[in-house]
C-alpha positions in Angstrom: 5.8 -15.2 1.0 4.8 -18.6 -0.6 6.8 -20.1 -3.9 3.5 -20.3 -5.0 2.2 -16.8 -4.5 2.3 -13.7 -5.8 1.0 -10.2 -5.3 -3.3 -10.1 -7.1 -4.0 -6.2 -5.4 -6.3 -7.5 -1.8 -5.1 -10.8 -1.9 -2.4 -13.2 -3.5 -2.2 -15.4 -5.9 -2.0 -19.0 -5.3 -0.1 -20.9 -8.5 0.0 -25.1 -8.7 3.9 -24.3 -9.1 6.6 -22.6 -7.7 7.8 -19.0 -10.2 10.9 -17.5 -10.1 10.2 -13.8 -9.3 8.5 -11.0 -10.0 7.9 -9.8 -13.7 7.9 -6.1 -13.1 5.2 -5.6 -14.9 3.5 -7.9 -11.9 4.5 -5.3 -9.7 3.8 -1.2 -11.7 0.7 -3.5 -11.4 0.5 -4.0 -7.6 1.8 -0.4 -7.1 -0.7 0.4 -9.1 -3.1 -1.3 -6.9 -2.9 -0.1 -4.5 -2.2 3.7 -4.3 -5.3 3.6 -5.8 -7.2 1.9 -3.1 -4.8 4.1 0.0 -5.6 6.8 -2.0 -9.7 5.7 -2.0 -9.5 5.8 2.1 -6.3 8.8 3.3 -5.6 10.4 -0.1 -3.0 9.8 -2.3 -0.6 12.2 0.3 2.2 9.2 0.2 4.9 8.4 -2.1 7.3 6.2 -2.0 9.8 9.2 -0.8 6.9 9.1 2.1 8.7 8.9 5.1 7.6 6.2 7.9 7.5 9.5 10.3 5.0 11.0 7.9 2.4 7.8 8.5 3.2 8.0 11.5 2.3 10.9 12.7 -1.2 10.4 10.5 -1.8 7.2 12.3 -1.6 9.5 16.0 -3.5 12.4 14.5 -6.6 10.3 13.7 -7.1 7.4 15.4 -5.2 8.7 18.3 -6.5 12.5 18.2 -9.4 12.0 16.4 -8.5 15.0 14.6 -10.5 14.5 10.8 -9.4 18.1 9.8 -6.9 18.0 7.2 -6.0 14.9 5.1 -2.5 15.1 4.6 -0.1 15.4 7.1 1.0 17.5 8.3 
């Protein structure tokens, strides 16, 4: 990531000078934003502990097989 950018929801925020790092408040806000955003799109089943395999299985079921019966990963 470029040193002048920080997370800001769906886009990045551009700062006039490079930032030294992301503070915990910025990280917490970003995590809350993405949890809410993904929850609205596909449900709130994705967490920090969700495996890559579960996400791929969901993508295969919904996008390849067009199986929309259950919004959760099986």
